[in-house]
DSSP file (Angstrom, degrees, kcal/mol; ACC not computed):
  #  RESIDUE AA STRUCTURE BP1 BP2  ACC     N-H-->O    O-->H-N    N-H-->O    O-->H-N    TCO  KAPPA ALPHA  PHI   PSI    X-CA   Y-CA   Z-CA
    1    1 A M              0   0    0      0, 0.0     2,-0.2     0, 0.0     3,-0.0   0.000 360.0 360.0 360.0 137.8   49.6  -28.3  -86.2
    2    2 A R        -     0   0    0      1,-0.1     2,-0.6     2,-0.0     0, 0.0  -0.449 360.0-114.7 -75.7 141.1   49.7  -25.2  -84.0
    3    3 A D        -     0   0    0     -2,-0.2    -1,-0.1     1,-0.1     0, 0.0  -0.650  30.9-173.2 -74.1 118.6   49.6  -21.7  -85.7
    4    4 A R        +     0   0    0     -2,-0.6    -1,-0.1     2,-0.1     3,-0.1   0.444  41.2 120.5 -95.0  -0.7   53.1  -20.3  -84.8
    5    5 A R  S    S-     0   0    0      1,-0.1     2,-0.6     2,-0.1     3,-0.0  -0.314  78.6 -99.4 -67.3 150.4   52.4  -16.7  -86.1
    6    6 A N    >   -     0   0    0      1,-0.2     3,-0.7     2,-0.1    -1,-0.1  -0.576  33.5-168.6 -75.7 117.3   52.8  -14.0  -83.5
    7    7 A K  G >  S+     0   0    0     -2,-0.6     3,-0.6     1,-0.2    -1,-0.2   0.672  79.7  67.2 -80.6 -15.9   49.3  -13.2  -82.3
    8    8 A K  G >  S+     0   0    0      1,-0.2     3,-1.8     2,-0.1     6,-0.2   0.563  72.8  93.9 -79.3  -8.2   50.5  -10.1  -80.4
    9    9 A R  G <  S+     0   0    0     -3,-0.7    -1,-0.2     1,-0.3    -2,-0.1   0.752  80.9  51.2 -61.7 -25.6   51.5   -8.2  -83.5
   10   10 A N  G <  S+     0   0    0     -3,-0.6    -1,-0.3    -4,-0.1    -2,-0.1   0.494  83.8 108.1 -95.0   0.6   48.2   -6.3  -84.0
   11   11 A N  S X  S-     0   0    0     -3,-1.8     3,-0.9     1,-0.1     4,-0.2  -0.368  77.9-119.8 -74.4 163.9   48.1   -4.9  -80.5
   12   12 A D  T >> S+     0   0    0      1,-0.2     3,-1.2     2,-0.1     4,-0.6   0.681 101.3  75.3 -75.7 -18.1   48.7   -1.2  -80.0
   13   13 A N  H >>>S+     0   0    0      1,-0.2     4,-1.4     2,-0.2     5,-0.6   0.765  80.1  71.3 -70.6 -21.8   51.7   -1.7  -77.7
   14   14 A R  H <45S+     0   0    0     -3,-0.9    -1,-0.2    -6,-0.2    -2,-0.1   0.786  93.5  58.9 -64.4 -24.2   54.1   -2.7  -80.6
   15   15 A R  H <45S+     0   0    0     -3,-1.2    -1,-0.2    -4,-0.2    -2,-0.2   0.854 117.0  27.8 -73.6 -34.6   53.9    1.0  -81.8
   16   16 A N  H X<5S-     0   0    0     -4,-0.6     3,-3.0    -3,-0.5    -2,-0.2   0.443  91.6-140.4-111.4   4.4   55.3    2.5  -78.6
   17   17 A N  T 3<5 -     0   0    0     -4,-1.4    -3,-0.1     1,-0.3     3,-0.1   0.763  69.5 -57.0  45.8  37.7   57.4   -0.3  -77.4
   18   18 A G  T 3 <S+     0   0    0     -5,-0.6    -1,-0.3     1,-0.3     2,-0.1   0.592  99.2 144.2  77.3   7.9   56.4    0.2  -73.8
   19   19 A R    <   -     0   0    0     -3,-3.0     2,-0.5    -6,-0.2    -1,-0.3  -0.501  51.8-120.4 -78.8 153.6   57.7    3.8  -73.8
   20   20 A I        -     0   0    0     -2,-0.1     2,-0.7    -3,-0.1    21,-0.1  -0.827  20.3-154.2 -99.5 127.8   55.8    6.4  -71.9
   21   21 A Y        +     0   0    0     -2,-0.5     2,-0.4    19,-0.1    19,-0.1  -0.890  19.6 172.3-103.5 115.3   54.4    9.3  -73.9
   22   22 A A        -     0   0    0     -2,-0.7    19,-0.6    20,-0.1     2,-0.5  -0.962  28.5-133.3-122.5 143.2   53.9   12.4  -71.9
   23   23 A D  E     -A   40   0A   0     -2,-0.4     2,-0.4    17,-0.2    17,-0.2  -0.835  26.6-167.2 -94.1 128.5   52.9   15.8  -73.3
   24   24 A L  E     -A   39   0A   0     15,-2.9    15,-3.1    -2,-0.5     2,-0.6  -0.915  23.3-121.5-119.3 140.1   55.1   18.6  -72.0
   25   25 A D  E     +A   38   0A   0     -2,-0.4     2,-0.3    13,-0.2    13,-0.2  -0.753  43.7 168.5 -77.1 118.2   54.6   22.4  -72.2
   26   26 A I  E     -A   37   0A   0     11,-3.1    11,-2.9    -2,-0.6     2,-0.4  -0.991  35.4-120.1-138.5 141.7   57.6   23.9  -74.0
   27   27 A T  E     -AB  36  66A   0     39,-1.0    39,-2.7    -2,-0.3     2,-0.4  -0.664  31.7-172.4 -81.2 132.8   58.4   27.2  -75.5
   28   28 A T  E     -AB  35  65A   0      7,-2.9     7,-2.9    -2,-0.4     2,-0.5  -0.980  14.2-152.5-128.5 139.4   59.2   27.2  -79.1
   29   29 A Y  E     +AB  34  64A   0     35,-3.7    35,-2.6    -2,-0.4     2,-0.5  -0.949  15.2 178.4-113.2 119.8   60.5   30.0  -81.3
   30   30 A I  E >  S-A   33   0A   0      3,-2.7     3,-1.7    -2,-0.5    33,-0.1  -0.984  77.5 -17.2-123.9 123.3   59.6   29.8  -85.0
   31   31 A D  T 3  S-     0   0    0     -2,-0.5    -1,-0.2    31,-0.5     3,-0.1   0.904 127.8 -55.0  45.7  49.8   60.8   32.7  -87.1
   32   32 A D  T 3  S+     0   0    0      1,-0.2     2,-0.5    -3,-0.1    -1,-0.3   0.648 113.0 122.4  62.2  19.0   61.4   34.8  -83.9
   33   33 A Q  E <   -A   30   0A   0     -3,-1.7    -3,-2.7     2,-0.0     2,-0.4  -0.948  59.8-131.5-112.2 131.7   57.7   34.2  -82.9
   34   34 A E  E     +A   29   0A   0     -2,-0.5     2,-0.4    -5,-0.2    -5,-0.2  -0.653  26.3 178.0 -89.6 133.2   57.1   32.6  -79.5
   35   35 A Y  E     -A   28   0A   0     -7,-2.9    -7,-2.9    -2,-0.4     2,-0.8  -0.983  26.9-140.8-126.6 140.5   54.7   29.6  -79.2
   36   36 A I  E     -A   27   0A   0     -2,-0.4     2,-0.3    -9,-0.2    -9,-0.2  -0.923  39.7-178.4 -97.0 109.5   53.8   27.7  -76.1
   37   37 A T  E     -A   26   0A   0    -11,-2.9   -11,-3.1    -2,-0.8     2,-0.6  -0.719  32.0-126.5-112.5 154.4   53.6   24.2  -77.5
   38   38 A K  E     -AC  25  51A   0     13,-2.6    12,-3.4    -2,-0.3    13,-1.0  -0.915  34.2-165.4 -95.0 123.9   52.8   20.7  -76.2
   39   39 A M  E     -AC  24  49A   0    -15,-3.1   -15,-2.9    -2,-0.6     2,-0.3  -0.827   6.6-162.2-111.0 149.7   55.6   18.4  -77.1
   40   40 A R  E     +AC  23  48A   0      8,-2.3     8,-2.3    -2,-0.3   -17,-0.2  -0.964  61.8  15.2-130.1 148.6   55.7   14.6  -77.0
   41   41 A N        -     0   0    0    -19,-0.6     2,-0.3    -2,-0.3    -1,-0.2   0.935  65.6-164.6  63.7  52.9   58.5   12.1  -77.0
   42   42 A I        +     0   0    0    -20,-0.2     2,-0.2    -3,-0.2     5,-0.2  -0.576  24.5 157.8 -64.5 128.6   61.5   14.2  -76.1
   43   43 A S        -     0   0    0      3,-1.5     3,-0.1    -2,-0.3    64,-0.0  -0.778  58.3 -83.7-141.2-176.6   64.4   12.1  -77.0
   44   44 A G  S    S+     0   0    0     -2,-0.2     3,-0.1     1,-0.2    60,-0.1   0.726 124.9  27.4 -68.7 -17.4   68.1   12.6  -77.9
   45   45 A N  S    S-     0   0    0      1,-0.2    47,-1.9    46,-0.1     2,-0.3   0.528 121.6 -24.1-124.7  -2.0   67.3   13.3  -81.5
   46   46 A G  E     - D   0  91A   0     45,-0.3    -3,-1.5    -5,-0.1     2,-0.3  -0.996  41.4-151.3 178.6-176.2   63.8   14.7  -81.8
   47   47 A M  E     - D   0  90A   0     43,-1.3    43,-3.2    -2,-0.3     2,-0.4  -0.961  22.9-110.2-163.9 173.7   60.3   15.3  -80.7
   48   48 A Q  E     -CD  40  89A   0     -8,-2.3    -8,-2.3    -2,-0.3     2,-0.6  -0.944  16.8-136.1-118.4 144.0   56.8   16.0  -81.9
   49   49 A I  E     +CD  39  88A   0     39,-2.9    39,-1.8    -2,-0.4   -10,-0.2  -0.890  25.5 174.5 -93.5 122.9   54.7   19.2  -81.6
   50   50 A V  E     +     0   0A   0    -12,-3.4   -11,-0.2    -2,-0.6    -1,-0.2   0.825  52.0  57.8 -96.4 -42.2   51.2   18.1  -80.5
   51   51 A E  E    S+C   38   0A   0    -13,-1.0   -13,-2.6     1,-0.2    -1,-0.4  -0.970  83.2  39.4-141.8 152.9   49.5   21.5  -80.0
   52   52 A P    >   -     0   0    0      0, 0.0     3,-0.8     0, 0.0    -1,-0.2   0.615  62.3-167.8 -75.6 151.4   48.9   24.0  -81.2
   53   53 A T  T 3  S+     0   0    0      1,-0.2    33,-0.1    -2,-0.1    -2,-0.1   0.631  78.4  68.4 -79.4 -13.6   47.9   22.5  -84.6
   54   54 A D  T 3   +     0   0    0      2,-0.1     2,-0.4     0, 0.0    -1,-0.2   0.327  63.8 126.3 -90.2   7.6   47.8   25.8  -86.4
   55   55 A V    <   -     0   0    0     -3,-0.8     2,-0.9     1,-0.1   -20,-0.0  -0.528  60.0-135.7 -69.0 123.1   51.6   26.5  -86.2
   56   56 A E        +     0   0    0     -2,-0.4     2,-0.4   -26,-0.1    -1,-0.1  -0.718  42.2 152.3 -86.6 106.0   52.6   27.1  -89.8
   57   57 A M        -     0   0    0     -2,-0.9     3,-0.0     4,-0.0   -27,-0.0  -0.986  27.8-154.9-133.6 145.7   55.9   25.1  -90.4
   58   58 A Q    >   -     0   0    0     -2,-0.4     3,-1.8     1,-0.1    22,-0.3  -0.878  37.1 -84.5-117.2 152.7   57.3   23.7  -93.5
   59   59 A P  T 3  S+     0   0    0      0, 0.0    22,-0.2     0, 0.0     3,-0.1  -0.247 115.6  19.5 -57.1 143.5   59.6   20.7  -93.9
   60   60 A K  T 3  S+     0   0    0     20,-2.9     2,-0.2     1,-0.3    21,-0.1   0.499  90.5 141.4  71.6  10.3   63.3   21.7  -93.5
   61   61 A Q    <   -     0   0    0     -3,-1.8    19,-2.5    19,-0.1    -1,-0.3  -0.593  49.0-126.9 -78.7 140.9   62.3   24.9  -91.7
   62   62 A D  E     + E   0  79A   0     -2,-0.2   -31,-0.5    17,-0.2     2,-0.3  -0.590  33.4 168.1 -87.0 149.1   64.6   25.9  -88.8
   63   63 A C  E     - E   0  78A   0     15,-2.0    15,-2.7    -2,-0.2     2,-0.4  -0.982  28.1-129.1-150.8 162.1   63.3   26.6  -85.3
   64   64 A K  E     -BE  29  77A   0    -35,-2.6   -35,-3.7    -2,-0.3     2,-0.5  -0.937  17.9-158.8-115.4 139.9   64.6   27.1  -81.8
   65   65 A I  E     -BE  28  76A   0     11,-2.8    11,-3.0    -2,-0.4     2,-0.7  -0.963   3.8-156.8-121.0 129.9   63.3   25.2  -78.8
   66   66 A L  E     -BE  27  75A   0    -39,-2.7   -39,-1.0    -2,-0.5     2,-0.6  -0.901  13.6-176.8-106.3 110.7   63.7   26.4  -75.2
   67   67 A I  E     + E   0  74A   0      7,-2.9     7,-3.1    -2,-0.7     2,-0.3  -0.919  16.9 156.3-107.0 124.7   63.4   23.5  -72.7
   68   68 A Q  E     + E   0  73A   0     -2,-0.6     5,-0.2     5,-0.2     2,-0.2  -0.996  24.6 177.9-147.6 151.2   63.5   24.4  -69.1
   69   69 A D        -     0   0    0      3,-2.0     3,-0.0    -2,-0.3    37,-0.0  -0.523  64.6 -58.0-126.1-153.7   62.6   23.5  -65.6
   70   70 A D  S    S+     0   0    0      1,-0.2     3,-0.0    -2,-0.2    -2,-0.0   0.890 130.8   9.2 -60.7 -41.9   63.4   25.2  -62.3
   71   71 A N  S    S+     0   0    0      1,-0.0     2,-0.4     0, 0.0    -1,-0.2   0.383 116.6  68.1-123.2   6.1   67.2   25.2  -62.6
   72   72 A T        +     0   0    0      2,-0.0    -3,-2.0    -3,-0.0     2,-0.4  -0.971  48.5 178.8-128.5 141.7   68.0   24.1  -66.1
   73   73 A S  E     -E   68   0A   0     -2,-0.4     2,-0.4    -5,-0.2    -5,-0.2  -0.952   2.6-179.4-144.2 126.2   67.5   25.7  -69.5
   74   74 A I  E     -E   67   0A   0     -7,-3.1    -7,-2.9    -2,-0.4     2,-0.6  -0.978  14.0-156.2-128.5 133.8   68.5   24.5  -72.8
   75   75 A I  E     -E   66   0A   0     -2,-0.4     2,-0.4    -9,-0.2    -9,-0.2  -0.943  18.9-168.8-109.2 124.1   68.1   26.1  -76.2
   76   76 A L  E     -E   65   0A   0    -11,-3.0   -11,-2.8    -2,-0.6     2,-0.5  -0.879  19.0-137.8-114.3 139.5   68.1   23.6  -79.1
   77   77 A E  E     -E   64   0A   0     -2,-0.4    16,-3.0   -13,-0.2     2,-0.3  -0.817  33.9-179.4 -90.7 134.4   68.2   24.2  -82.8
   78   78 A A  E     -EF  63  92A   0    -15,-2.7   -15,-2.0    -2,-0.5     2,-0.4  -0.883  22.2-144.5-135.6 162.5   65.8   21.9  -84.6
   79   79 A L  E     -EF  62  91A   0     12,-2.3    12,-2.5    -2,-0.3     2,-0.4  -0.991  26.6-117.0-129.8 132.4   64.7   21.1  -88.1
   80   80 A V  E     + F   0  90A   0    -19,-2.5   -20,-2.9    -2,-0.4    10,-0.2  -0.577  32.8 175.4 -73.4 128.7   61.2   20.2  -89.2
   81   81 A V  E     -     0   0A   0      8,-3.1     2,-0.3    -2,-0.4     9,-0.2   0.828  60.7  -9.7-100.8 -40.8   61.2   16.7  -90.6
   82   82 A W  E     - F   0  89A   0      7,-1.2     7,-2.9   -24,-0.1    -1,-0.4  -0.982  46.7-156.6-153.9 159.4   57.5   16.1  -91.3
   83   83 A K  E     + F   0  88A   0     -2,-0.3     2,-0.3     5,-0.2     5,-0.2  -0.958  31.0 148.9-142.0 123.2   54.1   17.5  -90.7
   84   84 A D  E >   + F   0  87A   0      3,-2.4     3,-2.1    -2,-0.4    -2,-0.0  -0.969  60.4   0.5-159.2 134.5   51.1   15.2  -90.8
   85   85 A F  T 3  S-     0   0    0     -2,-0.3     3,-0.1     1,-0.3    -1,-0.0   0.829 127.9 -55.3  56.5  34.5   47.7   14.9  -89.2
   86   86 A G  T 3  S+     0   0    0      1,-0.3     2,-0.3   -33,-0.1    -1,-0.3   0.399 115.7 112.9  84.4  -6.7   48.3   18.0  -87.2
   87   87 A L  E <   - F   0  84A   0     -3,-2.1    -3,-2.4   -39,-0.0     2,-0.5  -0.761  53.1-152.2 -97.7 146.3   51.5   16.7  -85.7
   88   88 A I  E     -DF  49  83A   0    -39,-1.8   -39,-2.9    -2,-0.3     2,-0.5  -0.988   7.1-148.7-120.8 125.3   54.9   18.3  -86.5
   89   89 A G  E     -DF  48  82A   0     -7,-2.9    -8,-3.1    -2,-0.5    -7,-1.2  -0.828  15.6-168.4 -95.5 126.3   58.1   16.1  -86.3
   90   90 A L  E     -DF  47  80A   0    -43,-3.2   -43,-1.3    -2,-0.5     2,-0.5  -0.860   9.9-159.2-116.1 149.7   61.2   17.9  -85.3
   91   91 A C  E     -DF  46  79A   0    -12,-2.5   -12,-2.3    -2,-0.3   -45,-0.3  -0.992  22.9-125.0-125.8 127.7   64.8   16.6  -85.5
   92   92 A F  E     - F   0  78A   0    -47,-1.9   -14,-0.3    -2,-0.5     2,-0.1  -0.402  24.0-121.3 -68.6 144.7   67.5   18.3  -83.3
   93   93 A K        -     0   0    0    -16,-3.0   -16,-0.1     1,-0.2    -1,-0.1  -0.403  54.5 -65.5 -76.5 165.1   70.5   19.5  -85.1
   94   94 A K        -     0   0    0     -2,-0.1     2,-0.3     1,-0.0    -1,-0.2  -0.309  61.0-163.7 -57.6 124.8   73.8   18.0  -84.0
   95   95 A Q        -     0   0    0     -3,-0.1     2,-0.1     1,-0.1    -1,-0.0  -0.729  24.1-103.4-106.0 156.3   74.4   19.1  -80.3
   96   96 A D     >  -     0   0    0     -2,-0.3     4,-2.4     1,-0.1     5,-0.2  -0.332  40.1-105.2 -71.1 164.6   77.7   19.0  -78.5
   97   97 A Q  H  > S+     0   0    0      1,-0.2     4,-2.5     2,-0.2     5,-0.2   0.862 118.5  56.0 -64.7 -35.5   77.9   16.1  -76.0
   98   98 A R  H  > S+     0   0    0      2,-0.2     4,-2.2     1,-0.2    -1,-0.2   0.936 110.9  44.9 -62.5 -47.9   77.5   18.3  -72.9
   99   99 A V  H  > S+     0   0    0      1,-0.2     4,-2.6     2,-0.2    -2,-0.2   0.911 111.8  53.7 -60.1 -42.4   74.1   19.7  -74.3
  100  100 A Q  H  X S+     0   0    0     -4,-2.4     4,-2.3     1,-0.2    -2,-0.2   0.897 109.3  46.7 -60.9 -41.1   73.1   16.2  -75.3
  101  101 A K  H  X S+     0   0    0     -4,-2.5     4,-2.4     2,-0.2    -1,-0.2   0.903 113.1  49.7 -66.9 -41.0   73.7   14.9  -71.7
  102  102 A Q  H  X S+     0   0    0     -4,-2.2     4,-2.8     2,-0.2     5,-0.2   0.898 111.1  50.3 -60.9 -42.4   71.8   17.9  -70.3
  103  103 A L  H  X S+     0   0    0     -4,-2.6     4,-3.1     2,-0.2     5,-0.3   0.927 110.6  48.8 -63.9 -46.0   68.9   17.2  -72.7
  104  104 A N  H  X S+     0   0    0     -4,-2.3     4,-2.0     2,-0.2    -1,-0.2   0.923 114.1  45.0 -62.0 -45.4   68.7   13.5  -71.8
  105  105 A K  H  X S+     0   0    0     -4,-2.4     4,-2.2     2,-0.2    -2,-0.2   0.940 116.2  45.8 -64.4 -45.3   68.7   14.3  -68.1
  106  106 A L  H  X S+     0   0    0     -4,-2.8     4,-3.2     2,-0.2     5,-0.2   0.913 112.7  49.0 -66.1 -44.5   66.2   17.1  -68.3
  107  107 A S  H  X S+     0   0    0     -4,-3.1     4,-2.6    -5,-0.2    -1,-0.2   0.894 111.0  51.4 -64.8 -36.6   63.8   15.1  -70.6
  108  108 A E  H  X S+     0   0    0     -4,-2.0     4,-2.3    -5,-0.3    -1,-0.2   0.917 113.8  44.8 -62.6 -44.7   64.0   12.1  -68.3
  109  109 A K  H  X S+     0   0    0     -4,-2.2     4,-2.3     2,-0.2    -2,-0.2   0.924 113.1  48.3 -67.1 -44.9   63.1   14.4  -65.3
  110  110 A L  H  X S+     0   0    0     -4,-3.2     4,-3.0     1,-0.2     5,-0.2   0.923 113.0  50.3 -59.3 -44.7   60.3   16.2  -67.1
  111  111 A L  H  X S+     0   0    0     -4,-2.6     4,-2.8    -5,-0.2     5,-0.2   0.914 110.1  48.5 -61.5 -43.2   58.9   12.8  -68.2
  112  112 A V  H  X S+     0   0    0     -4,-2.3     4,-2.8     1,-0.2     5,-0.2   0.932 114.0  47.4 -65.2 -42.7   59.0   11.4  -64.7
  113  113 A T  H  X S+     0   0    0     -4,-2.3     4,-2.4     2,-0.2    -2,-0.2   0.928 113.8  47.4 -64.5 -44.6   57.3   14.6  -63.4
  114  114 A A  H  X S+     0   0    0     -4,-3.0     4,-2.3     1,-0.2    -2,-0.2   0.936 114.4  46.7 -64.1 -44.3   54.6   14.5  -66.1
  115  115 A V  H  X S+     0   0    0     -4,-2.8     4,-2.6     2,-0.2    -1,-0.2   0.906 112.4  47.9 -61.7 -45.3   53.9   10.9  -65.6
  116  116 A S  H  X S+     0   0    0     -4,-2.8     4,-2.5    -5,-0.2    -1,-0.2   0.875 112.0  51.5 -66.5 -34.9   53.7   11.1  -61.8
  117  117 A D  H  X S+     0   0    0     -4,-2.4     4,-2.2    -5,-0.2    -1,-0.2   0.921 111.3  48.3 -60.8 -44.1   51.4   14.2  -62.2
  118  118 A K  H  X S+     0   0    0     -4,-2.3     4,-1.7     1,-0.2    -2,-0.2   0.910 110.7  49.2 -66.4 -41.9   49.3   12.0  -64.6
  119  119 A D  H  X S+     0   0    0     -4,-2.6     4,-1.2     1,-0.2    -1,-0.2   0.888 110.4  52.1 -64.7 -40.1   49.2    9.1  -62.1
  120  120 A M  H  X S+     0   0    0     -4,-2.5     4,-1.6     1,-0.2     3,-0.4   0.909 107.8  52.2 -62.9 -38.3   48.2   11.5  -59.3
  121  121 A A  H  < S+     0   0    0     -4,-2.2    -1,-0.2     1,-0.2    -2,-0.2   0.842 107.8  51.1 -66.6 -32.1   45.3   12.8  -61.4
  122  122 A N  H  < S+     0   0    0     -4,-1.7    -1,-0.2     1,-0.2    -2,-0.2   0.761 106.7  55.2 -72.9 -22.7   44.1    9.3  -62.0
  123  123 A L  H  <        0   0    0     -4,-1.2    -2,-0.2    -3,-0.4    -1,-0.2   0.841 360.0 360.0 -76.3 -36.1   44.2    8.6  -58.2
  124  124 A N     <        0   0    0     -4,-1.6    -1,-0.2     0, 0.0    -2,-0.1   0.485 360.0 360.0 -72.5 360.0   41.9   11.6  -57.4
């Protein structure tokens, strides 16, 4: 009898479900202090701070995040959800629909730019 268990379960792809992870440079304000942070996984409801790892943040602490490109600038209110292994998980506070749509478009655009830059770097 054939073993029917899913052999693919232990591969690393199941953790990111085919999503592209790109680190983006984003300005973050924590207690009115400005940090240039590397963020990962911008989505409609949250993101992770990858660098710097020495940012002092506590769970449930408020912060403001400024995401911008050439012609769009969005300021988001966020809440720290968790901090573990040098990563900080943020959850965006409820945004109005207009800001949410702007964020989705901008994050998609930033992601595409970051990925194409990464691909270009691999070609050289």
